[in-house]
N, C-alpha and C positions, 0 to 999 in steps of 0.2 A: 230555481226556479221552476217552477209548474211546465210541462208543455204543453198543458192543452193553452193557455193564457195566449187568446187576443196577439196579433202580431204588432197593434199601437200600442201595448201598456209591455210588449219586448225592449220597444224602442228605445219607449218614457226609464226603463228604470238600467240602461246603455250607459244616457243620459242624467239618471242622476252617480253613474260611478260614474262616472268621466264630472263631474263639476264640482264633489270631492273628492275627486283623485287629487283637483286640482289645487283644492282650500290647504289639500294635504300637504300636497308638497310646497304653492309658495309658503304657509308655513316654516315647513320642516326648512326652508333655501334662510326666511327670517331669521330667526333660534343660531341659526350656523353663524351666518354671517357676525350679529351681535356676541357668538363666544368667537368668533377671531380676531373682531375688533377688542373685545374686552384683552384678550390673552396677547396680542399684540398691543393691544399698552394706545390705540389710533384714535390718533383725537378727530380725523369725520362724524361727522353723522351723519348715523346707520342709513339715511335715506342714498348722501352723498354715494356713499361705501359701495350698496344695492348699481344704483347708476352706474361708476364709477367697472364695477364688474361685470355688468351689462352690455357697456363700447368695448372691456378689453376680456371677456372672457376668451379668446382666441388667441392672446397674443403670452407671446415670453413671458411672462415678467415678473419681479417678482413685485406681488403685492404694497411691497413696499414705497414703491418705484417710480407706479402706478398714483401710488397719493404724496406722494414729496410734494410739497411748495413750488423745490424748481417745480417741477409735471406741470403743475399750475401756469403758475405761470411763463412759462415753454410755452404755452398754446394759443395766452392768451395776446406775448405779442407778432403782429403780423409781421408780415417778412417781408426783406420788401423789397422781392420780385411782385411779390402777391396786391395786384390791384385790385382797390375799392374798390363794390359796386354804388355808393353810394356818390362818390365826388366828380360833381359835375367842373 
């Protein structure tokens, strides 16, 4: 980059690089999740996989467990100790 460039141009150059970097990261993650989906022969959609991974990324849980139908069923079952907000 030219050192004689005005400061505004330098800021725009950094913003443009940041946007390009974010786009490349998003595309890379999408492709990696698609590869994992294909290799593990998962039935869930890419959208579902991305949503589950965004929530469970720091949990120590195998992908198959996070995506199993039992895990989704247990989440949908309301605990007997949990109050329903909309019951009058």
